[in-house]
N, C-alpha and C positions, 0 to 999 in steps of 0.2 A: 738170185738171192731170195730167201723166204720173205713173204709179206709180213713185215714187223707189226702191222696193225691187226693181224689175225691170230697171233700167238699169245697165250697168257704169260704175263711176266713171272708167274710162279716157277716156270721151267728154266729161268735164268739161274745159273749157279749162285748160291748165296741168298736166294729169295725163299723158295718153298711156300707151302700153303698158308701158314699163319702170317708171314711177312707180306705175302701177296694181298691177303684180306685187309691188313693194316694200311698198305700203300693205296689200295682202292678206296677205303673208307675215308682216310685222312687227306689224301692228295689227289684222288681220282686218277691214279696211275694204274692202268689195267694191262697194258701191253708194253713190249720193249720200245715201241714207237713213242708211247706216252713218256717213258723214262728219258728218251733222247731229247724230248721237247720240254722236259722239266728243267728249266735253266737256272743256273746259280743267280742269287739276288745280289751278290757282290763278289769281287775278287780281291785278295789281299796279298801283297808282296811278302812271301815267306823266305826270301833268300837271305835276309839279314838277321844276325844274332846280336842281342844286346847283353851287356853285363848289368847285374842288379845295381851296382853302385852308380850307374849313369841314368837310371830311369826315374821318372816322377809320375804322379797321379794324373797328369794332364795329357799324357801321350795316348793316341788313339788305340794302337795295338802294340804289343811287345812279344818278342820270342826269346826264350832263355834256354840255356843248356845247363843242367845241374842235377841234384839229387834231392829226393824227399828224405829228410833226416828223421822225422817222427810225425805221428798223428795225434790229435787230441779232439775230443768232443766237447763243444762249448754250448752253454745255454740249455734250456729245458723246453719241453712241449713243442709248440709250433715254431719257436725261435731257435730250436736246436740246430747246430751246424757242425760239419766235420771240417777240421782245419789240418792241412798238411804243411809242415814247416819245411820250406825249400831253400836250398843254398847253391850258389855256383862258385863259392870261395871268395867272392867280392862283397857279399852281403846276404841278407835274408829277406824272404818274401813269403806271404801266406797264400796257399791255394785253398779255396773255400767251396764247399758243397752244401747247399741249403736243403736239397732233397737228396738223400743218399741212402744207399744200402750197403750191406757188408761187402758187396762185390768190388767197391772202389779200393778198399785196402788190400783185397786179394789180387786185384788187377794191377795196381801200381805199387810195386814192392819198394821197401826202404833201401837206401844206399845203392840204387841202380841208376845208371845215366838215362835221363829223359830229356826230350825237348818239349817245353810247355809254351803254349801260345794263348793269348787272351787280351782283354781290355783291362788295364790297371785302374784301380780306384783306391782311395785312401779311407780307412776306417780306424778310429781310435789312434790316429797318428802312424798307423802301419799300412804299407802298400800291400794290396792283395789282388788276386785274380780269382773271380768267381767262375765256377764251372769251366775251367780251362780245357783246351784241346791238349792231349798228352800223347806223344808217340815215343816208342823206344828209340834212343839215339842211334843205335846201330841199324835201325830199319829205315831211317830217313836220310835221303841225300838232298840237302838243301839246294845245291846247285841245279838239281833236276826239278825241284818243286816250282820255282819261279812264282807265278801268280796262282795262289791256291783258291779254288772256288768254294763258296759257302752256299748251302741250299737251305731254304726254309723248311723247318720240321715242326711238329706239334709236341706238346708236353707228353701226350700219350705215346708217341713214337720214341721220344727220348727214354721214357720209362722202359720201353721194350728194346732199348739199345739200338734203335734205328735212327742214327744221328746223321748230321750233314756229312761227316766223314764216311759213314756206311754207304750213303747214297753215292758218294764219289767213287767208292770201291765198286759198287754195282755198275756204274756207268763205265768204269775201266774194264770190268769183266765183259760187258756187252760189246764194247768196241773190239776187244781182243777176239771175241767169237765171230765177228763179221769177216767173211771171206772175200767180199767184193765191196767197192765203194757204195755209199747210200745213193739210191737212184735220184737223179736230178729232177727238179719240179718246174724248172723254167727252161725255155729254149736257149741253145748255145748263143745265137746271135744277140738275144736279149741280155744275157749275162755279160757279153763283151761290150755291148753298147752302153750298159749302165755300170761298168767297172765293178762287177760283183765277184766275190769268192764263189767257187763251186759249193754246192750244198754240203757235200761230204766234208770238205775242208772247214767250212763255217761251223758245222756241228762239232767237229773235233776241237776246233780252236775255242769255242765258247766254253767247253768243259775243261780243256787242258791248254790254256793260252801260254805260249812261251814268253811273250812280251806284250806290253800295252798296245802296240800298234796292231799286232795280230788280233788281239781281243777287239779293238775298235772295228777292224774290217769284218770280223765275224758278226758282231752286233749289228753292223750296218746291213749286211746281207740278210740276216734273219728278220730284222725290223722291216726292211724294204719289202720282203716277200709277204710278210704277215699283213701289212697295210695295203699292199698292192692288190692282193686277192680280195680283201674286204671291199675296196673301192671298185674293183672290176665287177664284183657281184652286184653291188648297189647300182652302178651305172648301167649295167646290162639289164637289170630288172626295170629301172626307170625308163630306159630307152624302149624296151619291149612294150611296157605298158603304154607309153605315149604313142607308139606306132600302132598298137593293136586294140587298145580300149577306146571305144567311141564314147563321147560324152554328150549330155543333153545340150542343145543350143538354146541360149536365152537371147533372142535377137533384140528385144526392146528393153530400155531402162524402165519405162512404165510411169503411169500417172502417180502411183503411190509414192515412189521415190521423189518425183518432182514436187508433189504436195508437201511431203514431209520436209524436204530440203528448203522450200521457199517459205513455209508457214510455221514449222514446229522445231526447226533445228535449234537446240539450246544455246549453242555458241558457234561462231564461224569455224569451219574445219581448218586444221593446220595444213600446210603444203604436203607434209608427210602423209596425212590421212587421205588427202585427195589423190596422191600418187598411188597409194596402196589400193584404193577403190578402183582406179583406172586399170591397175594390173589384174585385179580379180574380174573386172568387167570384160577385159580382153580374153581371159581364160574361159569364162562362161559362154562366150560367143564364138569360141574357136572350133567347136565340134569335138574337142578332146575333153576328157574328164579333168576338172581342176583338182589338183592335189597341192595345196599351198599351206606353208607354215607362216603364221603371222606372229612376229615377235614385237613386243612393245613393252617399255618399262611400265611399272605400276603407274596408273593415272594418265597414260598417254592416249586413252580414248579408243581402245580396241573394241569394246562392246558396241559403241556407236557405229564404227565401221562395219562390224558384223551385222548389225541390224539393217543398215542401208543395203548391204549385199543380200540379206534375206528378203527385203522388199522387192528387189529385182527378180528373185526367184518366184515370189508370189504373183507379181504382175505378169509373169510368163506362164501362169496357170499351174504352178507347182507348190508343194508344201515345203516348209523349212523347219529344221529342228536344231536347237542348241542344247548340247549335253554338258552338264556341269558335274563336278566330282562330289559335291556335298549338297545336302538339302538346303543348308543356309544360303549357299551361293545360288542355287536354282531359284529359291524364293526371292532372293534379292534381284536376280535378273528379271524375274516375272514382274516384280513391283516396278522396276525401272522401265522395262520395255512397255508394259501395259500403260503406264502413265504417259510415256513419250508418244505412243500411238493412239492415245485417246482421241476420238473424233474421226479417225480414219477407218475405212471399211476392212479392218483386219481382225480376224478372230484369233485371240491368243489364249493358249491353255497351259496349265502347269501339271506335270505328272511326276510325283515322287513316291517313294515307298510307303509313306504314311497316308497317301490318298487311296482309300480302299472302298469296296462295296458300292453303295449307291452314288457316291461322289465320283467314282472312277468310270462308271458305265457310260455317261454321256460323252466323256472325253474320248474313250475308245471308239465309240460310234462316230464321233466327229472326225477322228483321224481316218477312219475307214471310208466315210462318204465324202471326205474332202472339205467339210464345212469348217474344220479347224485348220487355219492356214499356217499358224506358227506355234510349235510346241517347245516348251522349255522343260527339260527333264533331267533326272539323275539316271543312275543305272537301271531304274525301273523301266525305261524305254526298251531295254534289251530283252525283256520277258517275251515269251512266244505269243502271249495273248495280244500284244501290241502290233498292229499292222497299219500301213498308210495307204491312202488312195493314190498319191503320186508324190513321193518324197524326192525333191529336186536338189536340196542343199542341206548338208550336215555340218554344223559348227561344233567342234570339240574344244571346250574351254579347259585350260590347265591340263593339257593332254597327257603330261607325265603321270597323272593319276589313273589313266586307263591303259590296260594291256592291249596288245595287238589283237588278240582273239576277240576281246570285247568290242573293239571298234569294228572289226570285220563283220560282226553280227548285225550291226546297224546298217552296213552297206547292203546286207542281204534281205532287207525288209521290202525290197522292190524287185521287179523283173529287170530294171535298168539301174545302172550305177549312178548315185547322186554325185554332185560336186562336193568336194571335201575341203573345209577350211579348219586347220588346226591352230589354236591360239595358245600362246604362253606368255605369262608376265614374268617368267624367270628367264632373263636373257641367257642365251646359250652361246658359249664361246665358239669361235669359228671352227676350231678343230673338231669339237664335239658335234656341231651342226653338220659338218661334212660327213661324219661317220654315222651318227644316229638318224639324221634326217636327209641323208645325201640324195635320196630319191624324190625329195619334195622341192618345189620352187619356194624360195624364201622371200618374204616381204618384211620390212622393218619400219615401224613407226618410231622415228628417232627425234621427235620434237614433243614437248609438252604443250597443252593448250595455253593460249595467252592468259596472263594474269596470275598464273600459278607461281608462288614463291618457293624456292628450294627449301626443303626441310633442314633446320639447323640441328646437327647431331652433336651431342656432348657425352663425355665419359665421366661418370661419378663413381666414387667408391661407396660401398654400403655403409661406411661409418658416417657419411655426410647426410644422413636421413633428415636431420632438422631443416637444412637449407632446401632439400628436395620437397619436403612437406609444405614449406612456406610458399614455394613456387607453385605447387599444385593448387593450394588454397587461392592464391592470387589469380591463377588462370580461370578457376571455376567461378570466382567472384566477378570476373569479366564476362562470364556467360559461356565459357568454353567447356568442352568435355574431355575426359582423360581415359586412356587405356593403360592398364597395368598388367603386363604379361609375365606369367611364371612358367618354368619348364615342366613342372610336375603337378599331379592332382593330389596324391597322397604322399606322405613322407616316405622316402626310400631309405632303408638302413644303409645301403651301399653308398649313397651320395648325400653329402651334407648340403642339401638344397633347401631354400625357403620354399615351402610348398604352398599351393594355392589356398587351401582351407585356412591355414594359419595367417597367410597374407590377407585374406578377405576379412578375418576377424580383427586383425591389427588395423587395417584401413578403416573399418567401421568405428573402432575406438578413437582413432586419430581425427576422423572427420564425422562426428556425430550429426553435424548440421546438413550433410549431403546425403542423397539417396545413392545406393551402390548396387550394381548388378554383378552376378557371378555366372560365367559360362565356361563349360568344359565338355569334352567329348563323350563323357559317360552319362550325361543328362539325357532324359527322354527328349525326342525332337520337339514336342509341343512346349515343354518347359524351356528348352533352349531358345526356341523362337520367341516365346513370351518375354524372356529376359532381354533378348536382342532388340525386340520392338520397343521395349521401355527405353532403351538407350537411344534408338533411332528417334523416338518421340521426345527425347530430352527429359523424360520423367526420372531417369537416373543420370547422375553427372559423371560417375566413375564406373568403368567396367573392369572388373578383375577377371582375367581369363587365361586359358592356356593358348596354344598356337591354333586352336580351331578358328580364330579370327584372322589367321594368316592370309587367307584368300577371300577376296570379294566382299568384305563388309564395308559399306560405303556410307559414312556419316560425316558430311562436310563440316559439321560444327565441332567434331573431335579434332583437337589441335595438338595434343600431347600424347606421345607413345613412350611409356616407361617399360624397359625390358629388364626384369630382375635376372640375376645370374647370366648376364649377356655372354659371358665366356663359354657357356654351355651350348650356344647356338652356332650353326654354320653361317657363313657370310650370306649365302643366298636367302636363308631363312630370316636373318636380321634385316636384309634389304626388303624382303616381302612384308615383314611386320611394319617397317618404317613407312611403307607405301599405304598403310591404312590412314595416315594423317597427311596433311598438306593438300586436302581435296577441296578446301574452301579458299576464301580470299585472305583469311588471317594468316599471320606468320605461325608456322607449326614447328614443333620440337620433337626430337627423338632422344631419349636419355638412356644410355647404356649403363646399367648399374652392375658393378662386379666386386668381388672380394679383392684384397690386396695381393693375394697369391695368384699370379697369372703365369701360364706357360709362355714361352716365346711365341708360339703360334697364336695364342689368344691375344697377346699384345699386338701382333701384326694385324689380326682381324679387326680389333678395336680401332687401330690407327687408320686402316683403309676406310672403315665406316665413317669415321669423323672427318676424313679428308674429302671424300667424293660421294656424290649422289648418282653417279653414272653406273647404271645396272650392268652394262657390258664390261666396263673396267672391273667391276666387282666380280662378275662371273669368271672372267679370265683369272683374276687373283685367286678365286675360290678353287678353280681347277688346279692351279699351281700348288696351292696349300694342301688340298685334300686328295689330289689325284682324281682320275675319272670315276672312281668308285664302282659300284655295281651297275653295269650298263644293261644287264638283262631286263627285259620287260619294257624297256623304253624305246626300242627300235620301232620305227614307223612301219617298215615293210615286212617285218617278220624275218629278215635275214639275220640269222643267229651268228654271233662271233664272240669269242672271248680272247683277250690279248695275253699271249705268253711272254712277250718281250718288249713290244712297242709300248710307249707311254704317251697318251694324247696330250698330256700337259707339257711334255718336253719335245715331242717329235712333230711339232706342227709344220715345220718347213718340209720335212720328208713326206708327211701326209699330203701336203699340197702338190709336191713333185709327183708322187705316184698317182694321185688323182688325175693330174694332167695327162700322164702316160695312159691311164686306163680310158680316159675320155677319147684320146686320139685313137686307141685300138678299136673301141666300140663304134666310133664314127666311121672309121675306114672299113670295118668288117663286123657289122651288127650280129652276124650269126657265129 
């Protein structure tokens, strides 16, 4: 058989040059192999015909046999639509096209038998089908169709008459042209052990299933293989690295750690923090390179754990660096860590994009000669001019903000590989962690420091502003500070959102007696920092901001977080914002303000937020609601994958099963 990955799809009958260009641009289909692996997003049973007099607007899909009796054009301008009046003798229904050309009336002739299929809706008391699938009745054998596949297409493709139905025809043509079965990709014994369909059967059944059971078996085989090879790659990579990459050995805990622990620790460590430090201590004394992911909910004390680990590196004669995604967070880490280490013989430096010229020179010299022990930096540390005397530990904070290539640049600042600690305050669902960070050892801080009260989360509608303003005034009069977060900076014509500038003006009018800061991502770093510091020093009582404050702003006196248009934020982002309050001893509040018009998904998100403070439960719910999203750029190891059929939100059990199989294979036969 010809190699289907090496031929252009344009040579398949029915494609040609212009369709091939469109398939490549819109769907990244370049070869017959790509077309085989472009799977339907749903299958619908097309064996059943309905009569018009038995249907209503609540049915998911209907199929009718009848005739178009007449056409009329309704409305003007952008609201113009073409309506075909369709009857099967038991009643009438409208077929509607909102974007249409003269080709529709030419293609679908009056008083000819057609089978139409689509989703019924009710408009002005009449049932209609918008943009239905239409086939000539004499060309369609319903008993043969069974489950009909539907493929995602784009508006541009539809305009060029490259529809779901066209893709189905192209796949049919492709299979008809194959003279041999599609070559198998798994060994026979493995297929039998795991009760899998052969690959050829699975690919045919996913595109042309005869019944639901055959479809289920095809999906299982294809999902199994997709997830299995991803896990095999990740585990093989991790196994090889552990076996072959030597790591620095840090034999002593050191006096710095003991002095800090006995004299300067701000509060007793939780059992979870102690456990995580022991895990990292074992890694750094094993002779292997540490590659560890530290997960902990907002406020769980990850920075303190990272700092204690960095003190171990410094006591062993090495430098440590913590890399933060924003200047605000880097500056905050610098302020926190410097004040905590005051009086100890540790030289701490800050390097960000805005530290230039004469201010930068002594920092670069100190890194080169080893007199700077601990560097806190942004992306600025990746510049070629920055080099270290002996970098022994790298801590990457909020790692999802850094791409694989950026992190690798930091490892290459040495002749030897430093230990690596990756931290995230966005709890990662188990299935995602196994895939994105499957080559890392994972530590979890699953306890909050003693004395922290859970944040009370409430939902309010934006019509209840009077009560909300009274609450804000009472809180500030008790000495507290308030965050008010908006989703946008300037008014967007497309989205009817309260924007930051209007909100700021409004808050100033409502609270003339209070000082108010405003912070957003388009301000100059110095301006932003000045506004932040005013809030930190309690010179301003209310901060109006966008999500730039999502990560790392630590003001223990701020006890209220108000999120405007909360329905526009994802669950993880809402949880991150809520984590900005509840850092002091006072009871804190998070108030989610929305309009009355909410989608079902928004209602679910608000309900989850008001019910739980558990970041892991929220992350799992977020994955189920949104799906895994765009995974590119977040992988730790640089192992690229994109999923054609498996779904990390739904296929967690299968993922765990194939991971166990892959673990066993690599353990038994590492090569």
